N, C-alpha and C positions, 0 to 999 in steps of 0.2 A: 691504728688509732689506741691509746691505752683507755680503758673506760674506767668510769667512775665508778664507786660503789655506793649503794643505798639500801636501806631495808626497805622490806615491803610496802610500808605505809609510807615512806619518803616517795617511792617508786608509783603508787597508787595517786598521792597528790600532784606528783610532776606530770604524768600523763593526764589527770582531771585537768589540771591548771592550762595544759597548753589545748585542751581540747574544747573546754569551755571557754577560751578565747578565739577560736577560730569565726571569721567573719559570718560563714553560713549558719553556726549554731547560735549565735549572738542574734542575730538579723529573726530567726525561727524563734528564739527565746525557749530553746529546749534544753532541758538538764539530763547530760549524757551519765547514766550510773557507771561508774568504772569500777570493774573487778579488780579483786588483790592479786598482783603478779603469781604466775606458779613458776616453782624452779623446775629445770628441767636440765638435761644433758646438754654441755656447750654445743651448738649447732657450728654449720660453717663458715658463718659471721664471727663468732667467738663469744656471741650472747649464751647468757645460761637462765635466761626466762622468759615466760610469754602472758600474755592477757587474751581470755577469750570470754565471750558472753556479756558483751556490753548490752546494757539496759537501755531503751528507750533511744535505740540507735538506727532504727530502720529507716535507710533513705541517705544517713550519711557514713557508710561502712568504708568508702573509699578515704573518706576526709581522716577517720578516725584509724586507717590502716596507714596513711602517710604520719600521722602525730607517732605511732606505736612503732614504725622503719626507725623514725628520727630518734626516738628515746631509746630504743633499743640499739643503737648505735654508738650510743652515749654511756650509758650506765646498764652495769651487771648488778643483780640481787646478791646481796650481803649473804655469805653462807655460813657465817660463824654463829655459832651458839652461844647466847649470854652464860654468863655464870650465874650460879644463885646467890653467889655471896659468901658461900659459907666456907669457911676458912679452913673446916676438917673432911673437904671434899674427899669421898674414896669409893 
């Protein structure tokens, strides 16, 4: 499967959106803090990023891991460097 590419903010928002709508999270009224994705070498699944150290996640680790696995299967982290806009880049 070809992964779509998102920047770090978009990936963080997508993971957060999916986690915050989990029935267990909604039921408990918990707000999970989602960290920024970190670029890594492409792993055996073809994914180039990971997230660690979720905040306020105690007891929800298996639920978060399921979401993270699903999002990592769908998306890769964009690695292009933004251009400064300087037409005289040297």
